[in-house]
Backbone as numpy.savetxt, mean C-alpha at the origin, in Angstrom:
# Nx Ny Nz CAx CAy CAz Cx Cy Cz
-10.85 -3.00 -13.82 -10.35 -1.87 -13.03 -11.46 -1.31 -12.16
-11.14 -1.09 -10.90 -12.04 -0.39 -9.99 -11.76 1.10 -10.09
-12.81 1.90 -10.27 -12.64 3.35 -10.39 -13.62 4.05 -9.45
-13.09 4.92 -8.61 -13.90 5.81 -7.78 -13.71 7.22 -8.31
-14.82 7.91 -8.58 -14.74 9.26 -9.13 -15.54 10.23 -8.28
-14.84 11.24 -7.79 -15.44 12.37 -7.09 -16.38 11.93 -5.96
-15.86 11.03 -5.11 -16.65 10.50 -4.01 -16.67 11.50 -2.84
-17.87 11.81 -2.39 -18.06 12.67 -1.21 -18.95 11.95 -0.21
-18.60 12.08 1.06 -19.40 11.44 2.10 -19.32 12.27 3.38
-20.48 12.55 3.94 -20.57 13.26 5.21 -21.15 12.34 6.28
-20.70 12.56 7.52 -21.32 11.96 8.69 -21.78 13.13 9.56
-23.05 13.47 9.46 -23.54 14.65 10.15 -22.91 15.90 9.55
-22.29 16.69 10.42 -21.64 17.92 9.96 -20.20 17.69 9.49
-19.71 16.48 9.67 -18.29 16.22 9.33 -18.18 15.70 7.91
-17.32 16.37 7.15 -17.04 15.95 5.78 -15.92 14.91 5.83
-16.27 13.63 5.66 -15.29 12.55 5.78 -14.50 12.36 4.50
-15.16 12.47 3.36 -14.50 12.34 2.05 -14.90 13.52 1.18
-13.91 14.12 0.56 -14.14 15.34 -0.22 -13.59 15.16 -1.63
-14.47 14.76 -2.56 -14.10 14.68 -3.97 -12.96 13.68 -4.21
-13.06 12.50 -3.60 -12.00 11.50 -3.69 -12.13 10.72 -5.01
-11.04 10.67 -5.75 -10.96 9.88 -6.98 -9.71 9.01 -6.93
-9.87 7.74 -7.28 -8.72 6.84 -7.37 -9.11 5.64 -8.22
-8.11 4.90 -8.68 -8.38 3.71 -9.48 -7.46 2.58 -9.05
-7.96 1.35 -9.23 -7.18 0.14 -8.94 -7.19 -0.70 -10.22
-6.15 -0.59 -11.05 -6.13 -1.35 -12.30 -5.99 -2.85 -12.05
-6.51 -3.66 -12.96 -6.29 -5.10 -12.90 -4.79 -5.38 -12.94
-4.34 -6.30 -12.11 -2.94 -6.69 -12.12 -1.99 -5.65 -11.53
-2.51 -4.77 -10.69 -1.68 -3.76 -10.03 -2.00 -3.76 -8.54
-0.99 -3.48 -7.73 -1.16 -3.37 -6.29 -1.05 -1.90 -5.91
-2.11 -1.39 -5.28 -2.20 0.02 -4.94 -2.18 0.17 -3.42
-1.22 0.92 -2.93 -1.13 1.19 -1.50 -1.95 2.42 -1.15
-2.71 2.32 -0.07 -3.61 3.39 0.36 -3.12 3.86 1.72
-2.61 5.07 1.78 -1.90 5.56 2.96 -2.56 6.82 3.47
-2.63 6.93 4.80 -3.17 8.13 5.41 -3.16 7.98 6.92
-3.17 9.10 7.62 -3.21 9.06 9.09 -4.54 8.51 9.56
-4.62 8.15 10.83 -5.89 7.72 11.40 -6.94 8.81 11.19
-8.12 8.40 10.73 -9.19 9.37 10.50 -9.13 10.06 9.16
-8.20 9.67 8.30 -8.06 10.35 7.00 -9.20 10.00 6.05
-9.86 8.84 6.26 -10.97 8.45 5.40 -10.74 7.18 4.61
-9.67 6.44 4.92 -9.34 5.24 4.14 -10.43 4.17 4.25
-10.82 3.85 5.48 -11.82 2.79 5.68 -13.15 3.19 5.05
-13.55 4.44 5.20 -14.80 4.91 4.58 -14.74 4.76 3.07
-13.60 5.11 2.47 -13.45 4.97 1.03 -13.58 3.51 0.60
-12.93 2.61 1.34 -12.99 1.20 1.00 -14.41 0.66 1.12
-15.12 1.06 2.15 -16.49 0.57 2.34 -17.41 1.07 1.23
-17.19 2.28 0.78 -17.99 2.80 -0.34 -17.64 2.04 -1.62
-16.36 1.73 -1.82 -15.95 0.98 -3.01 -16.63 -0.38 -3.07
-16.88 -0.98 -1.90 -17.46 -2.31 -1.82 -18.98 -2.30 -1.71
-19.58 -1.11 -1.57 -21.02 -1.03 -1.43 -21.52 -1.21 -0.02
-20.62 -1.27 0.94 -21.02 -1.39 2.35 -21.62 -0.07 2.83
-21.06 1.04 2.35 -21.60 2.38 2.60 -21.97 3.00 1.25
-22.89 3.94 1.30 -23.25 4.70 0.10 -22.56 6.05 0.13
-22.13 6.52 -1.02 -21.57 7.87 -1.13 -22.69 8.88 -1.22
-22.43 10.08 -0.72 -23.39 11.17 -0.90 -23.40 11.63 -2.36
-22.24 11.57 -2.99 -22.14 11.88 -4.42 -20.91 11.19 -4.98
-20.86 11.08 -6.29 -19.75 10.40 -6.94 -20.17 9.01 -7.41
-19.26 8.35 -8.12 -19.58 7.04 -8.72 -18.48 6.02 -8.42
-18.90 4.76 -8.37 -17.99 3.62 -8.25 -18.29 2.68 -9.41
-17.29 2.32 -10.19 -17.47 1.37 -11.28 -16.38 0.31 -11.22
-16.72 -0.87 -11.71 -15.75 -1.96 -11.83 -15.83 -2.48 -13.26
-14.70 -2.33 -13.96 -14.63 -2.70 -15.37 -15.74 -2.04 -16.18
-15.94 -0.75 -15.86 -16.83 0.08 -16.65 -18.28 0.05 -16.25
-18.67 -0.73 -15.24 -20.06 -0.82 -14.84 -20.21 -0.62 -13.34
-21.37 -0.11 -12.95 -21.68 0.00 -11.52 -21.84 -1.42 -10.97
-21.09 -1.79 -9.92 -21.15 -3.18 -9.43 -22.52 -3.53 -8.86
-23.06 -4.66 -9.30 -24.27 -5.20 -8.68 -23.87 -6.30 -7.69
-24.84 -6.97 -7.11 -24.54 -7.98 -6.10 -23.69 -9.11 -6.67
-24.00 -9.53 -7.89 -23.23 -10.61 -8.51 -21.78 -10.21 -8.72
-21.55 -8.97 -9.09 -20.18 -8.47 -9.28 -19.45 -8.42 -7.95
-20.13 -7.92 -6.92 -19.49 -7.80 -5.61 -19.14 -9.15 -5.01
-19.82 -10.19 -5.44 -19.45 -11.53 -4.98 -18.04 -11.90 -5.43
-17.55 -11.22 -6.48 -16.23 -11.52 -7.01 -15.15 -10.66 -6.35
-15.55 -9.86 -5.37 -14.60 -9.04 -4.62 -14.17 -9.80 -3.36
-12.95 -9.52 -2.91 -12.48 -10.00 -1.63 -12.24 -8.83 -0.71
-12.76 -8.89 0.51 -12.65 -7.78 1.45 -12.13 -8.28 2.78
-11.17 -7.56 3.32 -10.69 -7.84 4.66 -10.84 -6.57 5.49
-11.80 -6.55 6.44 -11.96 -5.36 7.28 -10.86 -5.26 8.32
-10.65 -4.06 8.81 -9.64 -3.88 9.86 -10.07 -4.60 11.14
-11.36 -4.56 11.45 -11.85 -5.27 12.63 -12.07 -6.74 12.24
-11.62 -7.64 13.09 -11.80 -9.06 12.79 -13.29 -9.40 12.75
-13.70 -10.11 11.68 -15.11 -10.36 11.49 -15.49 -11.82 11.47
-14.61 -12.70 11.92 -14.91 -14.13 11.92 -15.51 -14.55 13.27
-15.96 -15.80 13.34 -16.63 -16.31 14.54 -15.61 -16.93 15.48
-15.47 -16.39 16.69 -14.43 -16.89 17.61 -14.55 -18.39 17.91
-15.77 -18.91 17.99 -15.95 -20.31 18.37 -16.07 -21.24 17.16
-15.93 -20.68 15.97 -16.00 -21.49 14.77 -14.64 -22.10 14.43
-14.66 -23.27 13.81 -13.42 -23.93 13.38 -12.91 -23.26 12.10
-11.59 -23.22 11.96 -10.99 -22.42 10.89 -11.48 -22.83 9.51
-11.27 -24.09 9.16 -11.63 -24.53 7.82 -13.14 -24.44 7.60
-13.90 -24.76 8.61 -15.36 -24.69 8.51 -15.81 -23.28 8.14
-15.20 -22.27 8.76 -15.56 -20.89 8.47 -15.16 -20.50 7.05
-13.98 -20.92 6.62 -13.53 -20.58 5.27 -14.44 -21.21 4.21
-14.84 -22.45 4.44 -15.75 -23.11 3.51 -17.09 -22.37 3.47
-17.59 -21.99 4.63 -18.86 -21.27 4.70 -18.79 -19.96 3.91
-17.72 -19.21 4.09 -17.58 -17.92 3.40 -17.43 -18.11 1.89
-16.69 -19.12 1.50 -16.54 -19.39 0.07 -17.88 -19.78 -0.55
-18.66 -20.58 0.18 -19.98 -20.98 -0.31 -20.90 -19.77 -0.51
-20.79 -18.78 0.37 -21.58 -17.56 0.21 -21.25 -16.84 -1.10
-20.02 -17.04 -1.58 -19.59 -16.41 -2.84 -19.81 -17.33 -4.04
-20.52 -18.44 -3.83 -20.87 -19.29 -4.95 -19.91 -20.41 -5.27
-18.95 -20.68 -4.40 -17.98 -21.76 -4.63 -18.58 -23.07 -4.11
-18.44 -24.16 -4.88 -18.98 -25.43 -4.41 -18.15 -25.95 -3.23
-18.76 -26.84 -2.46 -18.16 -27.26 -1.19 -16.78 -27.90 -1.35
-16.63 -28.76 -2.35 -15.34 -29.43 -2.53 -14.22 -28.46 -2.84
-14.49 -27.53 -3.78 -13.48 -26.53 -4.13 -13.20 -25.61 -2.95
-14.24 -25.26 -2.20 -14.07 -24.38 -1.04 -13.17 -25.02 0.01
-13.38 -26.32 0.27 -12.56 -27.02 1.26 -11.11 -27.08 0.81
-10.89 -27.36 -0.46 -9.52 -27.44 -0.97 -8.82 -26.08 -0.89
-9.52 -25.03 -1.33 -8.91 -23.70 -1.29 -8.63 -23.28 0.15
-9.59 -23.55 1.04 -9.40 -23.17 2.43 -8.20 -23.86 3.05
-8.06 -25.16 2.82 -6.93 -25.90 3.37 -5.62 -25.42 2.76
-5.62 -25.17 1.46 -4.40 -24.68 0.80 -3.96 -23.34 1.38
-4.91 -22.44 1.58 -4.57 -21.13 2.12 -4.05 -21.23 3.55
-4.70 -22.03 4.37 -4.22 -22.20 5.74 -2.80 -22.77 5.75
-2.51 -23.70 4.84 -1.16 -24.26 4.76 -0.16 -23.20 4.34
-0.53 -22.40 3.34 0.38 -21.34 2.88 0.68 -20.33 3.98
-0.28 -20.13 4.87 -0.12 -19.15 5.94 0.36 -19.78 7.25
0.82 -21.04 7.18 1.41 -21.69 8.34 0.43 -22.24 9.35
-0.82 -22.45 8.92 -1.84 -22.93 9.85 -2.50 -24.22 9.36
-1.82 -24.92 8.48 -2.41 -26.12 7.89 -2.78 -27.18 8.91
-2.00 -27.29 9.98 -2.27 -28.32 10.98 -3.28 -27.88 12.04
-3.84 -26.68 11.86 -4.81 -26.18 12.85 -6.18 -25.93 12.22
-6.42 -26.55 11.09 -7.66 -26.31 10.35 -8.91 -26.63 11.16
-8.81 -27.58 12.09 -9.98 -27.97 12.88 -10.03 -27.27 14.23
-9.09 -26.38 14.50 -9.10 -25.62 15.75 -10.12 -24.49 15.69
-10.59 -24.07 16.86 -11.47 -22.90 16.93 -10.64 -21.62 16.82
-11.23 -20.63 16.22 -10.51 -19.36 16.01 -10.02 -18.77 17.32
-10.83 -18.86 18.38 -10.48 -18.23 19.65 -9.26 -18.88 20.31
-8.86 -20.06 19.84 -7.69 -20.73 20.42 -6.39 -20.20 19.84
-6.48 -19.38 18.81 -5.28 -18.86 18.14 -4.84 -17.54 18.75
-3.56 -17.23 18.59 -3.05 -15.91 18.97 -3.68 -14.87 18.05
-3.59 -13.60 18.44 -4.17 -12.54 17.62 -3.52 -12.48 16.24
-2.21 -12.70 16.20 -1.52 -12.70 14.91 -2.00 -13.81 14.00
-2.22 -14.99 14.56 -2.72 -16.11 13.76 -4.18 -15.92 13.36
-4.95 -15.26 14.19 -6.31 -14.92 13.80 -6.30 -13.97 12.59
-5.32 -13.10 12.57 -5.19 -12.20 11.42 -4.88 -12.99 10.15
-4.07 -14.04 10.26 -3.78 -14.88 9.11 -5.05 -15.53 8.56
-5.91 -15.98 9.47 -7.17 -16.59 9.03 -8.06 -15.56 8.33
-8.03 -14.32 8.85 -8.81 -13.25 8.23 -8.31 -13.00 6.80
-7.01 -13.08 6.61 -6.44 -12.95 5.27 -6.95 -14.08 4.37
-6.92 -15.31 4.89 -7.39 -16.45 4.10 -8.86 -16.27 3.72
-9.66 -15.70 4.62 -11.08 -15.51 4.35 -11.32 -14.57 3.18
-10.44 -13.60 3.01 -10.61 -12.65 1.90 -10.20 -13.24 0.56
-9.45 -14.36 0.59 -8.91 -14.96 -0.63 -9.58 -16.27 -1.03
-10.36 -16.86 -0.15 -10.79 -18.25 -0.33 -11.69 -18.45 -1.55
-12.41 -17.41 -1.98 -13.30 -17.55 -3.13 -12.64 -17.10 -4.44
-11.31 -16.94 -4.41 -10.54 -16.59 -5.60 -11.07 -15.31 -6.25
-11.04 -14.19 -5.53 -11.67 -12.95 -6.01 -10.92 -12.31 -7.17
-11.65 -11.45 -7.90 -11.08 -10.70 -9.02 -10.59 -9.32 -8.59
-10.94 -8.92 -7.40 -10.50 -7.65 -6.82 -10.34 -7.86 -5.33
-9.26 -7.33 -4.76 -9.02 -7.44 -3.32 -8.96 -6.05 -2.71
-9.72 -5.85 -1.64 -9.69 -4.61 -0.87 -9.40 -5.00 0.57
-8.22 -4.61 1.05 -7.72 -5.10 2.33 -7.40 -3.92 3.24
-8.03 -3.89 4.40 -7.85 -2.79 5.35 -6.87 -3.24 6.43
-5.66 -2.72 6.39 -4.59 -3.06 7.33 -4.34 -4.57 7.40
-4.06 -5.23 6.28 -3.91 -6.69 6.29 -2.67 -7.18 7.03
-1.65 -6.33 7.17 -0.40 -6.77 7.79 -0.32 -6.48 9.28
-1.36 -5.86 9.82 -1.35 -5.50 11.23 -1.27 -6.73 12.11
-0.29 -6.75 13.01 -0.15 -7.84 13.96 0.54 -9.07 13.44
0.99 -9.06 12.18 1.65 -10.24 11.62 3.15 -10.21 11.92
3.70 -11.39 12.21 5.15 -11.49 12.40 5.83 -11.49 11.02
7.15 -11.33 10.97 7.84 -11.22 9.66 7.60 -12.41 8.74
7.51 -13.63 9.27 7.26 -14.79 8.41 5.86 -14.72 7.80
4.89 -14.32 8.60 3.53 -14.20 8.09 3.42 -13.06 7.07
4.15 -11.98 7.31 4.17 -10.88 6.35 4.69 -11.36 5.00
5.78 -12.11 5.02 6.34 -12.62 3.76 5.37 -13.56 3.06
4.70 -14.43 3.83 3.74 -15.36 3.23 2.57 -14.60 2.61
2.10 -13.57 3.32 1.00 -12.76 2.82 1.43 -12.00 1.56
2.63 -11.44 1.59 3.14 -10.70 0.44 3.24 -11.60 -0.79
3.69 -12.83 -0.59 3.79 -13.77 -1.71 2.41 -14.08 -2.29
1.42 -14.27 -1.42 0.06 -14.52 -1.90 -0.48 -13.35 -2.71
-0.24 -12.14 -2.24 -0.73 -10.97 -2.96 -0.03 -10.82 -4.30
1.28 -11.05 -4.33 1.99 -10.96 -5.61 1.46 -11.98 -6.61
1.13 -13.18 -6.14 0.56 -14.20 -7.03 -0.77 -13.74 -7.58
-1.60 -13.14 -6.74 -2.91 -12.67 -7.20 -2.73 -11.54 -8.23
-1.81 -10.64 -7.97 -1.54 -9.56 -8.92 -1.04 -10.11 -10.25
-0.13 -11.08 -10.19 0.39 -11.69 -11.42 -0.72 -12.37 -12.21
-1.79 -12.80 -11.53 -2.92 -13.45 -12.20 -3.94 -12.43 -12.71
-3.65 -11.14 -12.54 -4.52 -10.10 -13.07 -5.47 -9.48 -12.09
-5.33 -9.80 -10.81 -6.22 -9.25 -9.77 -5.72 -7.87 -9.36
-6.64 -6.93 -9.24 -6.29 -5.63 -8.67 -6.36 -5.69 -7.16
-5.40 -5.06 -6.49 -5.34 -5.09 -5.03 -5.23 -3.66 -4.50
-6.12 -3.31 -3.60 -6.04 -2.05 -2.86 -5.89 -2.39 -1.39
-4.80 -1.94 -0.78 -4.66 -2.22 0.66 -4.14 -0.99 1.38
-4.67 -0.81 2.59 -4.21 0.29 3.44 -3.21 -0.25 4.43
-2.29 0.60 4.85 -1.31 0.19 5.85 -0.59 1.41 6.39
-0.25 1.32 7.69 0.63 2.33 8.29 2.10 1.90 8.19
2.35 0.69 7.70 3.71 0.18 7.58 4.27 0.61 6.21
4.84 1.80 6.18 5.23 2.40 4.91 6.34 1.62 4.21
7.17 0.90 4.96 8.20 0.10 4.32 7.58 -1.02 3.49
6.49 -1.59 3.98 5.80 -2.63 3.22 5.12 -2.05 1.99
4.48 -0.92 2.15 3.85 -0.25 1.02 4.89 0.03 -0.06
6.03 0.52 0.36 7.11 0.85 -0.57 7.62 -0.39 -1.29
7.70 -1.50 -0.55 8.25 -2.74 -1.12 7.27 -3.42 -2.07
5.98 -3.31 -1.79 5.00 -4.13 -2.51 4.25 -3.41 -3.62
4.03 -2.12 -3.47 3.03 -1.46 -4.30 3.55 -0.95 -5.64
2.71 -1.09 -6.66 2.97 -0.51 -7.96 2.55 0.96 -7.99
1.52 1.28 -7.24 1.00 2.64 -7.20 0.66 3.00 -5.76
0.57 4.30 -5.52 0.36 4.81 -4.17 -0.69 5.91 -4.21
-1.60 5.89 -3.23 -2.57 6.96 -3.04 -2.45 7.43 -1.60
-2.23 8.72 -1.40 -2.13 9.29 -0.05 -3.36 10.15 0.20
-4.05 9.83 1.30 -5.26 10.55 1.69 -4.96 11.38 2.92
-5.44 12.62 2.92 -5.24 13.49 4.08 -6.49 14.35 4.24
-7.10 14.26 5.42 -8.29 15.07 5.67 -9.41 14.81 4.70
-9.54 13.56 4.25 -10.60 13.21 3.33 -10.37 13.57 1.89
-9.14 14.00 1.55 -8.82 14.36 0.17 -7.57 13.61 -0.29
-7.52 13.29 -1.57 -6.32 12.70 -2.15 -5.30 13.81 -2.36
-4.15 13.69 -1.70 -3.13 14.74 -1.79 -1.94 14.31 -2.66
-1.85 13.03 -2.99 -0.80 12.55 -3.89 -1.22 11.18 -4.41
-0.91 10.92 -5.68 -1.23 9.62 -6.27 -0.30 9.38 -7.45
0.15 8.14 -7.60 1.03 7.79 -8.70 1.98 6.68 -8.30
2.92 6.39 -9.18 3.93 5.39 -8.86 4.88 5.96 -7.81
5.21 5.17 -6.78 6.04 5.70 -5.67 7.33 6.37 -6.13
8.05 5.73 -7.06 9.32 6.29 -7.50 9.12 7.63 -8.20
8.05 7.74 -9.00 7.78 8.99 -9.70 7.38 10.09 -8.72
6.59 9.74 -7.71 6.23 10.73 -6.69 7.47 11.21 -5.96
8.42 10.31 -5.71 9.67 10.71 -5.06 10.45 11.68 -5.94
10.51 11.35 -7.22 11.26 12.23 -8.14 10.64 13.62 -8.18
9.30 13.67 -8.20 8.63 14.96 -8.23 8.91 15.79 -6.99
9.08 15.12 -5.86 9.29 15.80 -4.57 10.75 15.80 -4.15
11.62 15.39 -5.05 13.01 15.21 -4.69 13.73 16.48 -4.28
13.25 17.60 -4.77 13.87 18.86 -4.38 15.27 19.01 -4.93
16.14 19.56 -4.13 17.46 19.95 -4.62 18.60 19.28 -3.86
18.32 18.17 -3.21 19.38 17.50 -2.46 20.02 16.40 -3.30
21.35 16.30 -3.16 22.11 15.30 -3.89 23.04 14.58 -2.92
23.43 13.37 -3.31 24.42 12.62 -2.54 25.66 12.43 -3.41
26.79 12.85 -2.87 28.07 12.75 -3.58 28.97 11.76 -2.85
29.48 10.78 -3.60 30.45 9.84 -3.06 31.73 10.01 -3.86
32.76 10.47 -3.18 34.02 10.76 -3.85 35.20 10.38 -2.97
36.34 10.08 -3.60 37.54 9.75 -2.84 38.29 10.99 -2.38
37.95 12.13 -2.97 38.67 13.37 -2.66 38.14 14.00 -1.37
38.97 14.84 -0.76 38.55 15.62 0.41 37.43 16.57 -0.03
36.27 16.53 0.62 35.13 17.33 0.16 35.10 18.75 0.68
36.15 19.21 1.39 36.09 20.54 1.99 35.88 21.65 0.96
36.31 21.41 -0.28 36.17 22.44 -1.32 34.71 22.81 -1.59
33.79 21.90 -1.24 32.38 22.16 -1.49 31.86 23.35 -0.71
32.48 23.63 0.43 32.00 24.73 1.26 32.22 26.09 0.61
33.10 26.13 -0.37 33.42 27.40 -1.03 32.70 27.58 -2.37
31.84 26.63 -2.74 31.13 26.73 -4.02 29.84 27.53 -3.81
29.67 28.66 -4.52 28.44 29.45 -4.37 27.21 28.63 -4.73
26.19 28.74 -3.90 24.94 28.03 -4.18 24.89 26.61 -3.69
25.95 26.15 -2.99 25.99 24.78 -2.48 26.06 24.80 -0.96
25.19 24.03 -0.32 25.24 23.89 1.14 25.48 22.44 1.48
26.51 22.18 2.28 26.77 20.83 2.75 25.84 20.56 3.93
24.91 19.63 3.73 23.91 19.33 4.75 24.50 18.43 5.83
25.15 17.35 5.41 25.76 16.44 6.38 26.74 15.51 5.67
27.68 15.01 6.47 28.57 13.95 5.99 28.10 12.64 6.60
27.85 11.66 5.73 27.37 10.36 6.19 28.34 9.28 5.76
28.13 8.11 6.29 29.00 6.99 5.93 28.86 6.62 4.46
27.69 6.94 3.88 27.47 6.61 2.47 27.62 7.81 1.55
28.26 8.88 2.03 28.53 10.02 1.16 28.19 11.35 1.79
28.34 12.42 1.01 28.06 13.77 1.46 26.73 14.21 0.90
25.85 14.73 1.76 24.56 15.23 1.31 24.69 16.72 1.06
24.34 17.12 -0.17 24.43 18.52 -0.58 23.05 19.07 -0.88
22.88 20.37 -0.66 21.69 21.05 -1.13 22.12 22.12 -2.11
21.54 22.06 -3.32 21.86 23.04 -4.35 20.84 24.16 -4.27
21.30 25.34 -3.93 20.42 26.47 -3.66 20.11 27.27 -4.91
20.68 26.90 -6.04 20.43 27.57 -7.31 20.04 26.53 -8.36
19.32 26.96 -9.36 18.92 26.08 -10.44 19.96 26.07 -11.55
19.49 25.97 -12.76 20.40 25.96 -13.90 21.23 24.70 -13.96
22.51 24.89 -14.31 23.40 23.74 -14.47 24.34 23.56 -13.27
23.91 24.04 -12.08 24.79 23.96 -10.92 25.18 22.52 -10.61
24.26 21.58 -10.78 24.59 20.18 -10.52 25.72 19.70 -11.43
25.70 20.12 -12.70 26.74 19.71 -13.64 28.09 20.35 -13.30
28.03 21.59 -12.82 29.27 22.26 -12.45 29.89 21.63 -11.20
29.04 21.24 -10.26 29.54 20.56 -9.07 30.16 19.22 -9.46
29.50 18.47 -10.32 30.03 17.19 -10.76 31.36 17.37 -11.48
31.44 18.36 -12.36 32.68 18.58 -13.10 33.83 18.92 -12.16
33.56 19.74 -11.16 34.62 20.11 -10.21 35.02 18.92 -9.35
34.03 18.08 -8.96 34.35 16.88 -8.18 35.23 15.93 -8.98
34.94 15.78 -10.25 35.75 14.90 -11.10 37.16 15.45 -11.27
37.28 16.76 -11.30 38.60 17.39 -11.45 39.47 17.12 -10.22
38.82 16.97 -9.08 39.56 16.81 -7.83 39.82 15.36 -7.46
39.17 14.40 -8.14 39.42 13.00 -7.83 38.30 12.11 -8.34
38.42 10.80 -8.14 37.39 9.86 -8.59 36.05 10.13 -7.91
34.98 10.09 -8.70 33.61 10.22 -8.19 32.92 8.87 -8.32
32.52 8.30 -7.20 31.86 6.99 -7.21 30.36 7.11 -7.49
29.76 8.21 -7.06 28.33 8.40 -7.27 27.98 9.87 -7.07
27.07 10.36 -7.90 26.52 11.70 -7.72 25.09 11.66 -8.28
24.11 11.74 -7.39 22.73 11.54 -7.82 21.78 12.29 -6.89
20.58 12.64 -7.40 19.58 13.26 -6.53 19.24 12.34 -5.36
19.04 12.94 -4.22 18.69 12.18 -3.02 17.17 12.23 -2.87
16.50 11.14 -3.26 15.05 11.12 -3.25 14.53 10.91 -1.83
13.40 11.53 -1.50 12.84 11.34 -0.15 12.36 9.91 0.05
12.39 9.45 1.28 11.79 8.16 1.60 10.27 8.31 1.52
9.58 7.17 1.52 8.12 7.23 1.50 7.59 7.91 2.74
8.26 7.69 3.87 7.84 8.35 5.11 7.99 9.86 4.99
9.11 10.32 4.43 9.31 11.76 4.25 8.30 12.35 3.28
8.01 11.61 2.21 7.01 12.06 1.25 5.65 12.18 1.91
5.27 11.17 2.68 3.98 11.18 3.38 3.88 12.39 4.31
4.94 12.63 5.07 4.91 13.75 6.01 4.79 15.08 5.28
5.47 15.19 4.13 5.45 16.46 3.39 4.06 16.77 2.85
3.41 15.79 2.21 2.13 16.06 1.57 0.98 16.08 2.56
1.22 15.59 3.79 0.14 15.53 4.78 0.18 16.68 5.78
1.01 17.66 5.52 1.08 18.80 6.45 -0.16 19.67 6.33
């Protein structure tokens, strides 16, 4: 498990990170979400030892990572860091060798990854000959080629087409199933929602929400419910403490303005008036949750 505790970092007079704590358990995928400038990249660089924190600690499996430990990490920066005039497989082999992988294994892993990402027939091409989206695929392969025990990926899905996104998602799920912890940042909240076991939201250099996405939704669910019934819903307008927010194709959205057992009374009355197909809290989307906690 990667653990960051009370990380603070300043750049001159600007406080970039303020008491940031988060963890990436083995075999879990953690989504790292925040607006531009929130501090995600700085946090990732400190986790990897690329930057030093002004205060706080970083540990991996209970110890401060040394150089040998960091060799077992996989990192994908947001800015492309490969050589434009280098051949794809040649670069992957070189990077794997830097992490201690022998040449034969490095070549096999590099070729396998390029094939999985749809670039198997371009292994001998120069990076600069690829589209930007395909260059991103190679950057993904570079972070995985040495079979890391921890993955830290900064915007890995940026610029990828839907097929490449699915291929990348499959690779990450395989790594997680093998016990690898994954931390990745993304502005594509639908992907974060689909892939992640846990979520960390950063705002203004501080963690403003963290936990399992579904549990965070439940905590922020508020008092809105969705009712699906065969009966005419006009009676709802006369129930004290109930506001009809909107009628949608998938049901009526209600807001319960009182606590107590009002939800049970509404359900009982709906059942009295006709068949009820569904009555459940209307949980916020990840986008709505992000907007709420980042205000």
